[in-house]
N, C-alpha and C positions, 0 to 999 in steps of 0.2 A: 521620513524615517527609513526610507529605502536606500541602500547603498547600491548604486547602479553597477551593473556588470561591466567588466572590462576584459577584453581579450588578453590583457597582460597578466591577468590572474590565472592561476592554474585551476583545473577542474578538480572537484573532490574525488577521492578514491573510494573504493568499496569499504575499506576499513574505516575511513572517516565517516562515511554514510551510516554504517552500523553503530558507531560510537556516539552518535547524536544523543544529547541529553533530553529525556522526556520528563515533563512536569505532570505529576499525577494529581496533586491536590494542593490547595492554598488555604491557609487559616490565619486570619488576622488576630493579633493580640486582643483579648476581650476587654482589657482595662487600660489600654494606652494606644496611641497612634504611631508607635515607633517600630514595632516588630511584626514580622510575618513568618509563619511556619510553612516551609516548603518541602514537599515530598517529591523526590526525584528517583529516576530509574537509571542504573548504570550497569554496564556489561563487565563482568569479572571473568576474563577469559581463562585464566589458569585454574579456576574452580568450576568452570562450566555452569555458571549461574548468572542470573540477573539479580542485582542487589538493589534494594529499595532503601533510600536514606531519608532522614529528616534533618533539616537545617533550620536554625533560627537566624533570620536575616534582618539586618537593620534596613528600614525603608529610606533612611537619609544618608547612608554611607555604605561602604563595601564590607563592613564588619559582618562576619558570619561565624556561626558556631555549629559544629556537627553535633547533633543530639544522639543519633544512633544510625548504624548500618544494618540494624536487625529489626526491620518493620515489615509487616505484610503489606501487599499492595492494596488490600481492602480488608475490613472497612476503613474509612477515612479516619485519621487521628482527630481527636477532639481536645479543645483547650478551654479550660475554665479556671479563672483566678490565676494562681501560680502553677496550676497542674496541667500537664499534657499527658493524655492517656492514649496508648496505641497497643495493637496486638503484635506480639513478638513473632518474627518469622520462624525462628528455630524452636521447635518443641524439644523439651529436655526430658530426660528419663528420670523418674523418681526412684525411690529406694526399691520399689517392686519391679523395676525395669519396665515401666509402662510409660507410654507417651503422655506428656503433660503440656497443655496449652497455657501460655503466660500472657497476662496483660501487664504491660509496664507503665508505671506512672513516673513522670519526670517533673522535677521541681525546677522552675525557671529561676527561683530565688537561690537555692542551694546548689543547683546543677547536679543533683543526685538522682539516680534512677532506682525505683523500688519495684522489683518483679513480684507479681502476684500470681501464684498457681491457681488457676480457676477450674478447668475441666479437662477431661480427656478428649472431648469433642470440639471441633472447630467453632469459633465464635461467629455467629451470623450477623449480629448487630449489637451496638451498645450506645449508651447515652449518659450524660451527666444528669443528676437530679437538679433541683433548683439551688442546691448548695454545693460547696466544694468538698464535702465529706461523704458523698454517696454516689454510687454508679449503679446503673442497671445494664445487664447484658442478656442476650438470648443465645442458647445453643441447643443442639438436639438433646432431647431428654435421654438421660443415661439409663442404661440397664445395669442391674446389679451383677456382681461377680457370680452370685449364686445362679442367676439366670443363664449366664454364659456357660457355666459349668454343666448345668442341666441340659442345655441345648447340645453341647458337644457330646455328652453321653448318649443322647438319643439320635443325633443327626451326624455326628462326626464332622466331616468337612463339607457336607452337602448344603447347598444354598436353597432356601425356600424363597423363590423370587417373589418379592413384594410383601411377603408375610411379615417381615420385620420392619416395615416402614413405620416411623413414629414422628410425632411433632416435636415442638420445642418447649423448653422451660425458660421462663424469664427469672433471672436471679438479681438480688440486691447485694452490692458490695459496700460495706461500711469501712471507710478508710480514715475514720477519726483518729485511730491509733495505728499507724502503719506497721508497728511491730506485732500487732495482733489483729490482722484483717479478718473481718467476719463476712462470710458468704452464706446467704440463705435463699431458698427458692421463694418466689412470689406467686407464680401461677404456671400450671401446665396447660398447654393448648395442643390441639390436634393437628395444627398446621405449622409450617415453617415461618419464622419471623424474618421478614426482609429488611424492614427499617423500624426504628424505635426512637421516639422523642418523648420528652417530659414537659409538662406544662410549666411555664415560668413560676407559677405559685407552688409547684411541686405536688399538686393534689391528684393528678392522674397521668397515666401514660397513654400514648397513642401509638399504635403499631400497625404496619401493613403486613399481609401474609401472602404466602404462596404454597404450592403443593409440597408436601414433605418429601415426596419422591424426586422433586425437581423436574418432573415430567409435566409439561403444560398440556393437560388433556381436557381440563374444564376450567372456565373462568370463575366457577363458584369458589375456588380456593383463594382467589385474589381479592381480598377485601381489606377494609380499614376497621379497626376496633379501638375502643377506649377502655381503660381499666382504672377503676377508682382506688387510689392509694390510701384514702382516709377511712374507709369502712372498717368497722371493728371485726366483722366476720368476712371471710374471703368471698368477694363478689364474683359474678361471672363477667367476662368481657362483654361489652356492649357493641353490637354491630352498628357501625355508623352509616354505612351505605350498602345498598344491595343493587349491584349492577354487573356489567360484563366487561369490565376494564381492569387493568393493573395499575394501581396508584403508586407513583414513584416520587422520589425527591421531596419527601415530607419536610416542611418547615413551619415553625410557629409564627403566626402573625400577632396573636395575643393569647390570653388564657383560654379563650373560647373558640378561636378560629385557627385553622391550619390551612396551609397552601400545599398543593401537590400538582404534578403533571400526569397526564394519561395519554395513551395513543388510542383515542376513541371518544365516545360521547357518554358522559356519566348519566345522562337522562334516559339512555336507551336500555330498557329493561327486557326487551323482546328477544335479545340474543347478542352474540358477540359481533362487533362491528368495528372496523379499523378506519381511523382518520389520522391526519397529522397530529403531532403531539400538541396538547392544549394545556393551559394553566387554569386551575380552579381553586376556589376557596370554599371551605366547609365550616359552618358553625356547628360545633359538636354538641351544643346544648339543644338547639331546635332543629338541626338537620338541614338548614337552608344552604343551598349550593349556588355559587355564582361563577360564571366564566369570565376570566380576564382576557383582555386583548381579543375580544370576540370578532372584531373586524379585520384582524390580521390574517392574510391569506397564506402566510408561510407557516413554519413549524417552530414551536417554542423549544429551544435546546437547553436552556438553563434560566435560573432567576435568582434574585437576592432581594432582601428587604432594603429599602431606602430610608435611612434614619429610623431604623428599627420598626419600619412599617408606617410611621407617621406620615411619610410622603409617598406611600405606596410601594411599588416594586420596580426593580430594574429587570428587564427581560433581555435575554440573548435570543434574538429571533433570526432564523435562517430564511432568507428570501432569495430565490435563485441560487447563485453561486457564492454568496457571502453570508456570514453571520455578523450582524450588527447589534448595537445597543439601543434599546427602547426603554421608555419609562411610562408608567401609568399610575397616577396619584390615587385613583380608586376605580371601581368598576364603572362609576358614572362619568369618569373623565376620559378624554380621548387618549389613545396610544400615541406617544411622541417618539419619532426617530431622532436620536441624538447624533450630532455631527462628530464623526470619528475618522479613523484611518480606514482606507480600503483594505479588505482582507477578512480575516476571521478572528472574532473574540471568543475566548473560552474560559471556563472555570472562574466566573466572576464571584467575588466575595466582598462583603462590606462590614463595617462596624460604625458605631456612633458613640464616641467617648468625649466627655467634657464639651458637649455641644459642637463637636467637630466630626465631620464624616471622613472616612477613608474608604476608597474603592480600589480594589486590586483585581487584576485580570491577566490572562495570557493573551498575547496577540501574535499573529504571524500572517504572512502573505506569500505569494509565489517567490518573491525575491528577498524576503526577510524572515529568518528563522524564528522559532518560538522563543520568546522571553517574557518575563513578568514585568508589569508596569503598575504604577499606582497614581492616583490623583485624589485631591481633597474635595473636588466638586464635579458633579456630573456635567456641568456646563463647559468644562475645559478638557475634554477627553484627548484632544489633539496635543495638549501640553503635558500629558501624563509622563511621569519620570520613569526611566528604565531602572529596575531593581536588580536584575541579573544580567550576566553576560556569559551564560553557560555555552551558548552555541556561536560564539564570536567567530570561530574558525570558518563558518559558512559565509560570513560577510567578507571573507578574504578569498573566496573561491568564485570562479566564473560559473554562474548559475544558469539553469534553464530559465526561459522567460515564458510566461503564460498569458493567455487571452481567452475570452469567451468566443464560442462559435455556435451559430444557430442554423438549423435546417428544418425541413418539413417531412413528416411521414406522408408520402403521397397516397397511401391507401385511405387515410381518413382526414388528411389536412391538418393534423396537429403539429404545432411548432415544438420542436425539441431543442434543448440547449445542452451544451457541454463545454469542456475545457480542452484547449490545445496547449500542450507544453512543448515549446520548441527547444532543440538542442542549443547549448551555448554558442553564441555568435551566428546563429542561423535563424533569427527571428523573422518570420513572415517570408522565408525563402520558399521556393517551389520544389515540387518533385522529390519530396523527402520520403524516406522509409517510414512506415507507419506501424505503431503498436496500439491497437485498440485495447484499453485497459478498463475493465468494468468493476464498479463498486459492489460491495456486499449489500445485504439487507433482505429484500430490495429497498426497505424503508431507510434510505440513507441518500447521500448525494456527494458528488465531487465538487470541491470548493476551492476558492482562492485561499489556499492555506499552505503551510510548510509542515507537512507530516512526512516522516521517514521511518523506515524500519523494515522488518522482514515481510510485513503485509502491506506496507505503504511504499511501493517500489517505483512510483511514477517519476520522481525526480532523478533516481538513479538511472532508469532506462533512458530518460531524455538526455542526461549527461553523457551516456554512452552512444548518442547519435540518433536515437529514435524520436520521431515526432510522436508524442504520446497523446492519444485522443481519448478523453474521459467523458463518455456520454452520460447525461442524466435522463435516462429513458423512463417510460411509464413505470410507476412504482417509486420513483425518487421523491424525496421530500423537498419542500420549498417552492412548490408550484401549484399548490391547492389540493384539496381533498379529492376532487374528481380525477386529477392527474395521478395521484397516488393510488387510487382505486382502479386505475387502468390495467392493473395486472390480474384482477379477479377473473377467474375462469380462463385466462390466457396467460398463464404464469411466465412462460418463456416466449411464446410465439409473438405476442404484441411487442414486448420490449425488444425482442430480437429484430423485428422489422424496423423499429426505431433506430437501432444500431446500424443495420445494413443501409438504410437510407442515408444515414450520416456519412458512412464510408463512400457511398455514391456521390454525395455532395462534395466531399473533399477531393475526390478524383476529378469531378467536373470542374471544380475551381482551380485545378492544377496544383493543389497543395501537396498531394501525395503521389508517389510513384505506384501505379496500379500493379506493378510486378513485384513490389516489396511490401506486402501486407501481412501483418501478424496480429494475433489476438490473445488476450489472457484475462484472468480475474481470479478472485479468491472468494470462497463461500458462495453467496448467491452469484457473484461474478464468475466463479468457477462453474456453477450450474449453467449459466448463460453461455459460457465458453463451450462447454460440452454440447449444448444444444446447437449453437451456431455452426460448429464444424460438421454437423449433420445436414445443415441447410445450404451450405455453399462450399465450394472447393477453392475459393479465391484466396484463402489465407495460407501462407507458406508454412507457418509454424504456430503452435498454440502452447501457452503455459497456463495450466489450470491447477487450482489448489482447493482442496476440500469441496470438490464438485460432485453434485448428484447426477445420476443418469436414470434412476428408476424411482418413481414416486411411491409405489406400494411398499417396497422394502424400506425406503427412507421413512415413510410414515410410521412403519412398525418399529423402527429402532431409534429415531431421533428423539431428543428431549423436547422438541417443539411440534408435536403432531397436530395440535389444534391449528396452529398457524398454517401448516401445510394444507390440511384438508379445507380450511376456510378459503384459501386463495384458489384452490383447484375447483371448489364448488361442491364439496361433500366428502363423505368417507369413501374408501375404495369401492365398496359394494354399492354405494349410492351414485357414483359418477365414474364407472369403470372406463367409459370411452375417453373421458378427459384425462384420466390418469395415464392412458396409453398415448393419446394424441400429443400430450405435452412432455413426453418422456423421451430422452435421447436414446435409450437402450434399444428401442424398436426401429431406429433409423441409423444405427451405427454402421450398417453396411455401406452407407454413402460417404463415409469419412475417407478423405485422402490426405489430411493434414497431419504431419508429424507432431506428436503431442507429448508434452512433459507434464507430469503429475506430481503433486506433493500432498501428504496427509499426515496428521498427527496420530500417533498410535492409539491414544486414549480419547479421540474426538467423539463426544456423544452428540454433538450438534449435527455433524455430517459424518457418520461412522465410516471407518476405513473400508468397509465392504463396498461402498460406492466406487472408490478408486480402484479396488481390485477388480470389480466388474468391468470398468472401462479398460483397464490394462489388459485383461484377458481378451476382451473383444478385439482390441487393436492388435494384439499379438497374433490372434487367429487370422485377422484380415491382412497381416503383413505390413501394417502401417508402422513406421518408425515411432517408438514410444519409450518412455522411461518413467518409472514410478519410484519416488523417494518417500520413505516412511520415517518420521522423526520419533524416536522412542521417548516415552514419558511425557509427550506433549498432548495437550488437548486441542481445542479448536483454534486458539489464538497463537499457538507456537510462541510462547513467551518465557519458557523456563530456562532455556539454554541458548546463550547468544550465538554459539556456533551453528545452531540449527537455523537461525535467521540468516547468518552470513552464507551458509552453504546453500540455502534456498535461493537467495538472490544471485549468488555466483553461478549456480547451475542453470538458472533460468536465463541469465545473460548468455551463457555458453550455448544454450539451445537456440535462442533467437539468432545468434551470430552464425550458428551452423546451418540452420534451415531457413532463416528469414529472408534470404534473397530469392531470385527467380527459381522456381521449383525445379525446372528441368535440369539446370546446371548443378543445383544442389545434389540431386539424386545421382547425376552423372559423376560428380566429384566423389561422392561417397562410394560409388561402384568402383571407381578407379583406384581406391585405396587397396583393394584386394585383387585387382585385375593384373594378370601377368602375360596377356597375349596381345592386347590392342596396341598397334604401333602408329596408326594415323587417326587423327581426330580433327574434323573440320566443323567449327562452330561459327563460321562467318555469317553475319547478318542475322543473328539470333537474339539480339538485344539482351545479352547476358548481364550487362550493367556492371557497376563497381563491385557489388558483393559477389557476383558470379565469377569475376576475374580473381577476386581474393580467394574464393574456394579452390579454383584451379591452381592458383599459385601455391597454396598450402599443399596440394597433392603433388605438384611438380618437385617439391623439395625431396620427396621420398620415392617418387616413381622411377623405375629403372627400365621400362619397356617402351614407353611412348617416344617415337622419334620425330613425328611431324605434328604440329599444332597450328591451326588457322583460327585466329581470333579477329580477323578483319571485319570492318563495318559493324563494330559494337561500340557503344558509348562507354569508354573506360577512362576514368580520371587519372591524374598524375599520382594520386595516393596509391591506387591499385597497381599502376605501373611499377611503383616502388616494391610492392609485394612480388610481382612477377620477376623484377630484377634480382631480388634477394634469392628467389628460387633458382634463377639461372646461375647464380654463383655456386650452387651446390649440385645442380642437375648436370649429369654428363651424358645422358641418353638422348636428349632432344637434339636433333641436327637441323631441323627446319622449323622456322617460326615466322608466321605472317601476322603483322600488326598494322596493316594498312587501314586508313580511314577510322582511327579510333581516338582522334583528337589529342594526340600526345603533345604536350607543351614543353616549355624550357626545362622545368624541373623533372618531368618524366624522361626526357631524352638524356638529361644528366645522369639520372639513376640507371638508365639502360646502358649508357656508355661505361659507367663504373662496373656494371655486371660483365660487360664484354672483356674487360681487363682480366677477369678471373675465370670466365667460362672456358671450358676445355672440350666442349662437344659441338657447339653450334657451327654449322657450315653455311647455312643460307638464312638471311634475315631480310624480310620485306617490311619496310616501314614507309610505304608510299602514302601520299596525301595526308600528312599530319602538319603540325605547326613547328617544324624543326628549325627552319631558317639558318642564318649563318652561324649563330652561336651554337646551335645544336650540331651543325656540321663539324664545328671545331671539336666539340665533345667526342663525337663518333670517330673522327679522324685520329684524334689523340689516343683513343682507346685501341684503335687498330694497330697502333705502333707496338702494343703489348700482346694483342691477341694473336694466337698462332693457328687458329683453326678456321676462321670465317673466310670463305672464298667467293661468296656471292652476296651483294648488297644492293637492294632496290630503294632509291631515295627520291623517286619521282614526286612531283607536285609538292614541294616543301619550301618554296620561296627562298631557294639558295641562289645567290648571284655569283659574280666573279670572285669576290672575297672568300665566299664559302668554298668555291671550287678549288681554290689554291690549297686549302687544307688537305685535299685528297690527293695531291700530287705524289706524296710518298707512300700512299696506301697501296699502290699497285704492286708493291714488293710481295704482298701476300694475297691480295684479292685477285681472283680470276675474272670476275664480272662486276662492273659498277654501272648502275643505271641512274643517271641524273636527268632523265628526260622530263620535259615540261617544267623546268626550272628557268628563271630569267638569267641564264648564263650567256654572256655575249662572246664574241670571237676571241677576246684576250684570254678569258678563262678556259675556253675550249682548247686554245692553242697550247697553253701550259700543260694541260693533262695529256693532250695528243702527243706532245714531244716526249713526255715520260713513257707514254704508251708504246711509242716506237722503239724505245730502248729496251723494253721488256716484252718480248714476243709472247703470243698466246693469251694476251689479256684482251678483254672486251669492255669497251667503254661506250655508253650511249648518251647522246645529247638531243634526241629527237624532240620536236615540238617547240 
């Protein structure tokens, strides 16, 4: 299913990269095997928004119908019978000019949409009952107009922080008659409802909860409750479990049993404890809990019922760098890995209609973009049929190629794994420029997957020529619970060492150029970037996003304080030394790396204050730095596509500006404003390709530098092209030394073209290159048009008699021509000597 790369294909552009189609959710038709509801994300550039759409797609043809462009990205739409229900994105004003939230109900039979005005507050969760005529939803408990009036009279616009926190109300919507929809409250609870499901028999609701403030300060707020819908008097919700985990992804196995996932151990009642994500079932009648896939050493990413649970569950399990499909018939049966494609499976859904199964999923890999597939049997995953072709453009582009890479943390002997994404047409080449790109979390992992976007930049950076190294350091999922817990008490220091040992291994293996190292990451990857630039000066540039530098202030402001304090080993006053030891803020004086920062204006996960702290410190230290703040954005930067594009564009520019050898970078930057320096000798400094490119960019504008020596540096023909273009515009430079820099046929061709237009150069030294006879012809022809060059050094360039003949007529303008140490015999020397004798004052050398 992989379309192999070909150098004949173009690389994708930044615009193409950002316009990639994301699939948010899949829902199979509940009563047939022919349709699937697909939720997608699209960039609407002229409106500055990301638009979420719902399509009804045939599984057996390309027939597709747009249901709406006006759907929220969450909660996920639900489909029962002929009805699809979703939360509308646009809130409308009612007669009192107040915001109103709408749930829309779409009929697949009549193709009509019925908007239902529900609340002023956002909807947190909703579910169908066991019939097609009733819905339940949860939103924050509303306060009366009288309350708001009284509050304003007493407090005006003053905010009483936390005093107005309130829980949710669960409501019932009767849609028996859509012309007279009835909404009534069912129960008020003191917590926020996160997920909500109804029993197949309609007798009770099950819901999970979280903190009403959305501040994770105590796991006591995160529980599962059931609510009896048959009682004649309003009952109280029944707490089904008492533990210290957050139950997620609730699904019904039958009337009495639910399935859910947690990042932890449900049997642990002594305190909060983190593990990889696990799958459990709970009997809500007797409270019995079972763990599924208990021998699986990876993490459970998603699951679905197989034949409505009669054949157990399908599990998407991440092990190392892939997410594959597994099945388990019951807790007493073994977990079976199913044969599928290499890469990553996501968003798996199932149905079972008329004794026929349908299984749909998203799949992608390094070289295959995300698309939706379906099959009618779990045994034939590799024969699954493609349903969509949304990202076909990327199959027509020359893509980066990825592979796994392993190394060892030499401090403790732990083997670490990561991913290398090679630039197009450079797979397994050596001495490449490196971008270390670190994932968020830290409970996440870099995978064999095709993800793109403002926060998923690896493929874009690789396409632009960087070898992208994505390490799965301690704290990553897919490598066992002990590996994940390796960040405890060493939140950055241990993962940081994992990363640095990986860079060491890449250098030792000759894969990367040690003089062209850069680093970056977002969220936890941003935290780790900020930490590592205090631990080493080896990185020439850093691109960090939503990165933390101070744990105490972060703990006090973030919406996840419990997770921070748990990983560090206590509250700030319980573990003050570790809060300081693992914080970049106290070591920023050691930073030498030019650093680019981004943050969302409304980020509550990693508040903007952290980025302002870093920016101020770097500014005071005199380190080149830039901070970009995206208005109206939270942590994920998902509201405005321009923000995504600008983020990636500016990060690319930063890496290109500073990502080469540091010395020549800073020198080039200094030359931008210098108006006194006239001679610059950089011979033998290993400035490399990027260094030459930086200097070429400066030469286009510089008006003072008259002599430049770049001899004995490894500079490729591509960079010679940049220098040649600069020479076409520069009139100040009179002397240029390019000896021993490996100029090849293309490089000398570009240099000769530049000589035809250059109006300032008088001395050119290009000894000991690979010019040969063809290059000699290029140079000699150029000199017929050049009016300023008077001295040319062409020693050690494999030029013989044929090449020497090309220079016979160049002595009309040249005063000195050095062809020493070239294999020119007596005939060639005689031709030039004869011309030399007719034009006095010329010096021609053939020594050696």
